[in-house]
N, C-alpha and C positions, 0 to 999 in steps of 0.2 A: 504494500500500500504506500502511495506517495505521501511524503511529508507535506503538511499544509504550509503554504507560503505566508510569511509574516509581512506586515506593511514595510518593514525594513528591507526584506528580500525584493519586494516589488519595487520599492524606491531605488534600490541598486540596479535593477533591471531597466527601469526608466532612465536612469543616469547613463547607463551603458548604451542604450538605444540612441539617445539624443547626442551622445558624444560621437558615436560612429556614423550617424546618418545626418548629413549637414543640410539637406533640403527636405521640404515638406510640400504637400499640396494645400494651398490656400483656397478655401471654398467661399466665394462671395455670391451675392444674389444678382442675377441679370434677368431683367424682365420677369421676375417672379420665379426663376429657376436657378438651381445651383450652377455655378461656373467655377471650374478648377484651374488653378495656375500653379506652376512649379516655382517655389521661392526658397532662397536661403533664409535661415532664421537663427536666432539665439534665444535662450531663455534667461530670465532673471534668476533669483535664488531658488525658485521652484517652478513647476509647470504652469502656475496661474498667471504668469506674465511672460509673453514672448515678444520679440522685437524683430521687425522687418524693415529693410531699407528699400523703399519703393519709389518708382518714378510716377509722377502725376500723369504722364502720357500713357501708362499701361492701363488696359481695360480693367484689371482687378482694382486699381486705385480709383478709377471712375466709379466703379460699383460701390466701393467703401465710402466714398463721399456721398453717395445717394442712400446707402443703407449700411450701417456699421456692423450688422450681425455677420459673424464669421464662424467658420470651422477650420481647424488646422489638422491635417492628417499626416502622420509620420509612420513610415513602414520600413521594416528591415528589407534589404534587397533580396530579391528572389534569385535562385540559381538552380541548375539542373539537379543537384543533389538534395534540394530542399522540397518539402511539401508546401506548396503555396498557401494552403489553408491553415497551416500552423505557423506562419510567419508572425513575428512580433510586430504589433501595430498599435498606434494610439490615435484616438480621435478626441479632439478638444473643441469646445464651443464657447463663444463669448462675443465680445464687441471690440471693435478697433477704433483707435483715435490717434491723431497725429501727436507725436511727442515734440513739444516746443523746444527749440534750441536753448531757451531760457530756463527750462526745467532743471532743478538741482541735480538730477541724475543723468542728464543728457550726455555730458562728456564721458562719464563712466560707461554708459551703454555704448556710445560710439566707439570707445577704445576696445571694449569687449567684442563688439562686432568686427572691428578691423583686425583684432588678434585672430579671429576665426576665418575672416575673409579679407586678407590684406589687399587683394586685387580690387577691392571696392573703394579704396581710398580716394581715387580720382572722382568717383561719383558723389562723394560728399561735398565736392565743390560745385556740382551742377545744381542750378536753381530749381529744377523740376523734381529733385529727389528729396525725400523726407523720411525720417525714422517714424515708424508706426508702432504703437504699443497695443498688443492684443491683451485685453483683460479677460482672461479665460475663467469660466465659472465651473465647468464640468469636464471631467476626464473619463474616458473609457479606454482601458489598456488591456490588450489581449497578448498573453505570453505563449499561447498555444491552445490545444484542445482542452476544454474544461478549465482554462486558466484565464478567465476574464475578471477584471477588477474595475471598480468605479471609485472616484474620489470627487470631492468638491473643493472649491477655492477656500471655503471656511476652514478646512483642515487638509491642506494639500499633501501632507506626508502620510495621511491615513488612507489606506487602500482597503476596500471591502470587496470580498469575493462576490461576484455577480451571481445571484441565484436565479436559475431559469425556472419559471413556474411551468410545470407540465400540466396539461389538461387532465382532469380526472377521467378515468375510463367511463365510457357510456354504459349505463345500466338499462338495458331494454327489456 
């Protein structure tokens, strides 16, 4: 029988996933439908805050300006030796807002972003680019079969195993 994972084990798995996977799918709303874009990201001290450096010219940025509701999807890369249904993946939901260059943490976030993506330095000088802060409320993290966990921004280091409600057998 497998050992039950603790919140600390799940937190470690989350840290490993986001350390190894540098891009995510940003889901915005376009004409009432989800629209996915591939974006580089960084996180703050936990999963409840993510940061993106986006151009105002990009469609996803136009969508965010019209509707700040977002999802961010991060997945372990697939490979021929892997079962694609058992890949580690995380789905986060929340709202996006532009991070003002006057914000107290702006320089720290910018330096963190550039440490991960040094090739982005030039784009910080472009007037159409801005740092966006994703204020994420809910997380769903799948570590494999039967290993799905949920968390909320109220306690981001607390991961609870997602219990699937099975329908009761019919009694005819």
